[in-house]
N, C-alpha and C positions, 0 to 999 in steps of 0.2 A: 573521471567524469565529475561534474559538479554536483554539489549536494543540493537536493531539493529543499526551496526554503518555504516553510510555515507561516500564514497569514495570522497575525497575531496582535491584540490590544493591549497595551501596557498602560495602566492607569496609574498615575504617581505623580508626586511633588518633581518639579525640576526648578534646576537655576532659573533665576537667580534667589529662590525661596532657600532660608538656611535652615537646612535640615540634612542631616546625613543622608536621608534616602534620596535625596536630589542627586547628591554626588554619586551615589551607589546606581542610581538609574543611569548615570552617563557611562558609566564603566560597563554595565552590563549591554547597553544599546551598541556601544563602540564595538564590542568584542564577539557579539552575535549576529551581527547583520550578516555573515555569510551564509546563516541557516534560518533566520527569522525576519520575515518580510514585516517590519514594525509600523503600527501607527501607535502614535502616544497621545493620551489623554491626559490634561493637566490642570490643578486646581488656578482660580485666579492668583496672578501673581508670577507665573512661572512665565518665561520667555521661549517660544518655540523656535526663535534664532539660536538657543543654546544647543539644539540637539544635533547630533551628527548630521552630516550631509547627506540629504536624499531620506531622510526619516520625517515623515508629515507629523505634525503636532495639531491638534483640536483642544479646545476647552472641553471641559468634562460635561458641560451643558449640551455640548453638541453632539455629543455619543448617539443620541436618539435620531439626528439627522444624518447618519451614515447611510449610504446606499444598502449595504450589508455589513452587519455586526460580525466579527469574526468569532468562530466557535471558540477559538482560544482566546481568553480574557484574563488577563493577570493583574492582580491589584496589591500594590505596596502599601502596608499598613504599619503605622509605628505609633507612638503615644503622643504625637505632635498635633497641634491645632490644623497643620496643612494637611493632615490625613483626613479629617472630617469629611471633605467632598468627596475624597477616595471611597471612603467607608460608604456613605450614601448611593454611589454609583454601583458598589459591590452588593448591597441591598436590592438595587433594582434589577440588575444585570446578571448576577451570581458569576462565578467563577473561581480561579485559583488563587488564593491568596498569601503572598509573602510576607511571613509574621517577623517584623524585625524586632518587636516584643511581645509578649502576652500578656501584658497588663495594659488594659486601655482605657480605664476608669478616668483618670485624669483629664483626657482628649475628650470624651464623651461626656463627662460632667459639665465641663467648662464651656463645651461647644452648645450642647443643648442649652444649659441655663444662659449662656450669651444670645441663644438666637430666641429665647422665650418659647422653647419646647419641652417645657416640663411634662406634658404628658408622654411623648416620645421617650423622655429619660426614664419615666417611671415605668414604661413598657420594657425597655433594656433591664431595669432592676427585676421585675415580675418574672422576664424570661429566665434569667439567671438563677433566682432565689426565691422566687414561688411566694409562700407564705410570710416569708422574712424581710420582703421588699421594703414594706412600710418600715419596720424597724431600722432597716440599714440606712434608709433616707433620712431618718430622725437623726440617727446615729451621725451621719455624715453633715446634717445641718446644724448639729451642736456646737457650741463654742470648743476651738481646739487651742491647746496651750502654746502651740508653736507650727510653724509650717512644715517642720521637720514631723510633728505627730501627725498632722493632717497627710502628709505624704505616705507615711506608713499605714493610716488608715485606707486610703484610696487602694495601697497595694494589698491590701488585706482581701479587698473586695475586686478581682481582678476585671469583671464586666466583659467577657468575652464569648459567653455563650451564644449569643445571636449572630454575630460574626462568623462562629465556626459554623452554625447551623445554614448561613447562606454561602458558603464554600464549599465548592464540589472538591477539591482538594487543598493541600495545605503545604507549606514549606517554611522551614524555620533555618535560622543561620547558626544553629548549635544544637548538639543532640541533647542537651538540657531542656530547652524550650520544647523541642520535639517531642521527649518523654511525658511533658505534662498536656499536652494536646492530642496525641497521635490515636488515641482509643476513641476519639469523636467520629473518626472516620472509618471506611471499610478498608481491608490490607490493600496496599499498593497505590493508595490516595495520599501518602505522606513522604516527606524526604526531608533529610537536612544538607546542606549546602556549605560551603566555604565562605569567607568574607574577601572578597576581592579587594587588592589594593592599587593604585593609581602607579605608574611609572614615575620613578623620582625625576623632579624638576633639577635644573641648575641651583645648587645650594651653597649658600655662604653661611659659614659658622662663625655666629657672634663671641665675642669674647664673654667668657663666664664671670659671672657677676659675683661669685661666692666660690672659695677653694674646694668645697664639695657641692654638687647642685643636685637636688632631690626634686623631680618634677610629678605635677600632677597636670594629666593632660585631658582636653576635651572640656565641653561647655559643663559647667558648675550647676548642680541642682542639688536638694535636699539628700537625696541618695548618694551622693558622693562622699557624705561625711567629711565635709572639710574642717570642721570645729575639732574632729578626733585627730585629723592628721596634724593639725597645728599642736595640738597637745603632745603628740608623739614626737614632734619636731623639738618643743621645748625639751623634753627628756633627752633626745639624741645629742643636742646640742651642749649639753653638759659635758659630754665625752668629747664632741668634735665642735668646738665654738666657730670654726669657720664656715659650718654647714649652713646652707640656705635652701629655701623653698621656691621653685619657679611654676607660677600658675599660668600654664599655657593654652588659652580659650578665652570663651567669653563667659560672662554670668558672673564674676568673681566680685567679691565685696571691694571696695577701696580702703577700708579701716583695717589691714592686716599688719602685722608687725614688720619692723623695717628690714627684717631677714626673710621676709616672704616678697618676692617681686612678682607683679602682675604685669604679663606680657601681653594681655588683651587677646582679641580674634585677630587673627593673622593670615595673610595670603599662603598658598601652600610653600612656596620656597622659603619663606621666613619661618613658616611653622616647622618645616623639617630640620631648619638651621638650627633653633633653639633646642629641638629635641636633641640633637647630637653635642650640645652642651651639658648633656645630664650625666651624672655618675651613677643614679638608680631613678626609677619612676615606680609610683605608687598609684594604686588603684583600688579605694576601700568602699566599694560599691555594697549597700546592704540596707534594707531588703532591694531585692533586684526585680526587674521587668522580665526577664529572661531574655535580656538583649546580648549581643555580641560587641565588646569594646573594639571599636576601630582604632581607636587611639591608643590602646594598649598594644595592638597589632603594630602600628607604627613604630611603638618605642622598642617592641621586640626586634622588627626589621631593622633598627639602628644598632643592635648588640646591646641595648641599655637592660641591667639586670632589674627583673621589676619584682615588686611585691603587691599581692592581690588577697583580697578576702576569699575564704574557703566557702564559696557558695555560688550558685548558678553556673553560667557557662564558664566561669574559670577553673571549675572541677574539670572540665574535658580537655584542658591543655595538659600536655606532657608534664609530669612533676618534676623533670630535671631541667625544665625552661623556666622556672620562675619560683618564687616562694609564696605559699598560701598561709594565712594567718586567720585564727578563730574570729568570727564576729562578735563573739561576746566578752572579747578581751582585746578589742582593738588597738587601744591606745598603747599599753604596755607591750605587747606581742609586736607590733610595727616598729617600736623604739628597739626592741631587741633585735628584731631581724636587720634592722639598718646597721646595728652595732657589729651583730654577726656576720654581714656582708663586709663590712669595712675592714675587718680584722682578716678575711680569707680571701686574697686576690685569686688564686687557683679556683676558688667556688665561682668568683664573678667570670672568670673568663669560660669556664666551662657553661656557666647558664648562658652567657652570650652566645655561645656557638648554637646550642640547642635552641635559643631563641630566635635567632636567624634563621636556622633551618625550619623550624616549625612555621613561623611567618611566611617565609617564602613557598611552603608548601600549599599553606591554605590560602594564601592570597594571590596565587600565581594566574596568568592568563590562561594555562592550560586545565587549570582547575575550574575556573569560571566557566569555559566552553563546554568541559565534561558534565558540571552542573547544570547548565542552562539548556543542553540537550535534553537531559532528563527531566527537567521541569516541562519543558515544551511538549516531550512525549507522553509524560503524564497528564498535562492539561488538554492533550489532544484527545486522549482516550476517555476522560470524563467530560469534556466540554461539548462536544458534539450532541451528545445524548441529552444533557442538561439542558443546553440552548434550545433544543426542539420542544423539549418538554415546557421551558420558560414562556416561549412564543405560543403554545396551544392550550394553555392549561390557566387554572385560577385556584388557589388554594384556600383552606380556612385549617387553622390549627387551634385546639384547645390551650395547647401551651403557650400559644402567644397572643391569640386575638381575643377582642372583649367577648362575653359570654353573651349569645343571642337571646331574644325573647323566647321564653318557654324553656330554658335549660338552665341549670345550675353547674357551676365549675366544682369538679370533685378532684383534690389534689392527694387524695389518699390512696389513689390507684397507682400501679406501676409505672403508667403513663397518664399525664393530665387528660381529664375527659371532661365533656358536659354532659350530666345526667338529664333526664327527662321522664315525665310520666303522661300517658295520654296523647293527645294527637299534636305534632308540632311539624314545622314546615322550615326548611332551609332554603333560600332563595338563591339560586346559581346566576351567574353573569348573562348577560343578553343573548350572546352569541353561544352559549353551551347548550349541548344535545346529551351528555352522559355524564356519569361521574365515577371515580372510584373512592368507595366510602370505608373507612376503616371503623367498624362499631362492634357491638353486641348488644345481647339482649333477650327479651323476650316478647316478639311482635314481628312488624314488617316495615320495610321500606319499599314505597312506589309497588306494592304488591308481592315483593321478596322477602322471604324470611331472614331475620337477623341470624347471625351465627351465635351460637353461646358463649363461646371465648371470642375475644377481638381477633378479628380477621377483615380482610379486604373483599369487598364483593363490587362488582360492576353495575351500575343501576342505570338504566335510560331514563331521559328526561331532564329538562332545565331546572325543575323544582325536586327536592327531595320530601316526600311527606312521609313522617315516621308515626307509627301507631305502637301502642304498648307501653313498654317502659324499658329503657335501656341506657347506653352510654356511646357517645361520639368521640372520637378522637382527633379524626381529621379528615378532610374531603379534598378531592382533587378532582376539579371540573375539567370537561374537555370540550 
């Protein structure tokens, strides 16, 4: 008996947009067709012809024109600027979010400032950091000593609160990231999944440029700590003068030492070929965004012994499949770890075997299908009720919206609230006829007595007329 296919909307970057999320989306779509009837909504720059046959693609701004928006809506989010339209669609429609990273501040700050939406950016800050928002904005607007220091500062304030609030359920690509955000959801509304790998293309391995090749894979950015890797290589080369560094990916500087070879951004076949010239691979991310390193998994699939920092998702990888070094002594420890591996071929062979086994387990098609059946089931259980609510309601939240006339924001309470004293009115949307009000106090609303402690009461009427004194936490009009 054939499996019943669920209708679902995937909102995501797609090729040729240069982000790992686009590649990831293609893997998911290709292998989940047997049980999902997908429609894909993509940002400007995506090409719908890149989608697998039979899967329709629309621009994100065309979602509102769909005859019926599926109850199952899944949004892929990372810290790339390509994800900003995806995030805006999530805020409008709600749904299940796939968190490729749990730090979004780089993307949010850049995109809000670039589009001259400073008030929206400040709302994000207020949502997460309340009375500290203004101080944090000033801190980020001050002069930074380097791009690296600015990167660290943004990671100090992940700015993910509003995204969590807009998501009915959440999925992370590693257990570390999930542990950070899972308490924001009810039980059963979160899960972690593997990181699928594409089938290997035809591979031609180039000639090794150095006797011993150490590789840094993937796109370079300040959190990859290239300068510290170069320092560690200087120390290691005192012991092994024939060793060199291969920079396999985009974003690397041109002014590197002669023993650091910049391969540039490569097509998949070339990329896989250069990986197979490596004797070791290093990934010195710190601080992290909760990401899963696809480039590390590719190195592990090729059986390359890997050295990583003891942080983030690297802590979830079996200890016999790689070496981890402390983040606070990265240079010395990386150099010594390279020397340690170089003198122990039996350890290299053992690590290689364990790395291949781990990468094949977490990156297999079977794992992908199992994971995405679980995601669709979770999104289905939460999405239907949430979508019905979204289509028939309009909400106010003291924690998010500007304080209306006659009220004063109170952040000293357990839940942010609006205080009032006397007679005040909250006007509902034109088509509303009743509301669910979360409030407390001494007085009444539309003739109904307010609860002494915060509670939810149903109130008839488009407008809410409050008398006496009390606090309003949120309103959901119907």
